C-alpha positions as CSV (number, residue, x, y, z in Angstrom):
1,M,49.2,140.2,-64.7
2,S,45.5,139.7,-65.0
3,Q,43.6,140.4,-68.2
4,G,41.9,143.8,-68.5
5,Q,38.3,144.5,-69.3
6,S,38.5,144.5,-73.1
7,G,40.3,141.1,-73.3
8,T,43.0,142.5,-75.6
9,K,46.6,142.5,-74.6
10,A,49.4,144.8,-75.5
11,I,53.1,144.4,-75.5
12,Y,55.0,146.8,-73.1
13,E,58.7,147.3,-73.2
14,V,59.8,148.0,-69.6
15,V,62.9,148.1,-67.4
16,I,63.0,146.5,-64.0
17,A,66.2,146.8,-62.0
18,G,68.1,147.8,-65.2
19,I,66.9,144.7,-67.1
20,P,64.8,145.4,-70.2
21,L,61.7,143.2,-70.4
22,K,58.7,142.8,-72.8
23,L,55.4,142.3,-71.0
24,K,52.1,141.3,-72.5
25,S,49.2,142.7,-70.5
26,G,45.5,143.5,-70.8
27,H,46.0,146.4,-68.3
28,D,46.0,150.0,-69.4
29,P,49.4,151.6,-69.8
30,K,49.0,153.6,-66.6
31,K,48.4,150.4,-64.6
32,V,51.4,148.6,-66.2
33,K,53.6,151.6,-65.4
34,Q,52.4,151.6,-61.7
35,L,53.0,147.8,-61.4
36,V,56.5,148.0,-63.0
37,A,57.5,150.9,-60.8
38,F,56.2,149.1,-57.7
39,V,58.2,145.9,-58.6
40,D,61.3,147.9,-59.6
41,N,61.1,149.8,-56.3
42,K,60.9,146.5,-54.3
43,V,63.9,145.0,-56.1
44,Q,65.9,148.2,-55.6
45,Q,65.0,148.1,-51.9
46,A,66.2,144.5,-51.7
47,L,69.4,145.0,-53.6
48,P,71.4,146.4,-50.6
49,A,70.5,143.4,-48.5
50,T,72.1,141.0,-51.0
51,K,75.8,140.3,-50.2
52,S,76.7,139.9,-53.9
53,G,74.7,142.8,-55.3
54,S,73.1,140.2,-57.6
55,I,69.9,141.4,-59.3
56,Q,68.7,137.8,-59.3
57,N,69.1,137.5,-55.5
58,A,67.5,140.9,-55.1
59,A,64.5,139.8,-57.2
60,L,64.1,136.7,-55.1
61,L,64.3,138.7,-51.9
62,A,61.8,141.2,-53.3
63,A,59.5,138.3,-54.2
64,L,59.8,136.9,-50.7
65,N,59.1,140.3,-49.2
66,L,56.0,140.7,-51.4
67,A,54.8,137.3,-50.5
68,E,55.1,138.2,-46.8
69,E,53.2,141.4,-47.3
70,L,50.5,139.5,-49.3
71,F,50.1,136.8,-46.5
72,E,49.9,139.5,-43.8
73,L,47.2,141.4,-45.8
74,K,45.2,138.2,-46.4
75,E,45.4,137.4,-42.7
76,R,44.2,140.9,-41.7
77,A,41.4,140.7,-44.3
78,L,40.2,137.4,-43.0
79,D,40.3,138.6,-39.5
80,Q,38.2,141.6,-40.4
81,L,35.8,139.4,-42.4
82,E,35.4,137.2,-39.3
83,K,34.7,140.2,-37.2
84,V,32.0,141.4,-39.6
85,E,30.5,138.0,-39.8
86,R,30.3,137.7,-36.0
87,K,28.7,141.2,-35.8
88,A,26.2,140.4,-38.5
89,Q,25.3,137.2,-36.8
90,R,24.8,139.0,-33.4
91,T,22.7,141.7,-35.2
92,L,20.6,139.0,-36.9
93,T,20.1,137.2,-33.5
94,E,19.0,140.4,-31.9
95,L,16.6,141.2,-34.7
96,E,15.1,137.7,-34.6
97,S,14.6,137.9,-30.8
98,A,12.8,141.3,-31.2
99,L,10.3,139.9,-33.6
100,P,7.0,138.3,-32.4
101,P,6.9,134.5,-32.7
102,R,5.7,133.1,-36.0
103,V,2.7,131.0,-36.3
104,V,3.2,128.1,-38.6
105,A,0.1,126.2,-39.9
106,L,0.6,122.5,-40.5
107,D,-1.6,121.0,-43.2
108,N,-2.6,117.4,-42.7
């Protein structure tokens, strides 16, 4: 977890997939609770897909699922950024072509 605004970190006792953990985080308690609930939910969703019912396997599967989501979101964000850049470039070209030509003085 990334460090919060204040730079101080607190210790949080949490439970993910039935496993008690101590986390050190600079995030506020509400954010930590949201993150823990999100991860716990992902592990719980992955648990039925594991043949052994292993929490370790479910955690790895959840990590892979999260990595896939992250990659897809990054790809979509980059696609959107490229679209915005192309549109901005077209708009700039249109604006430049609408302006009168500049006169440049050359000093000898």
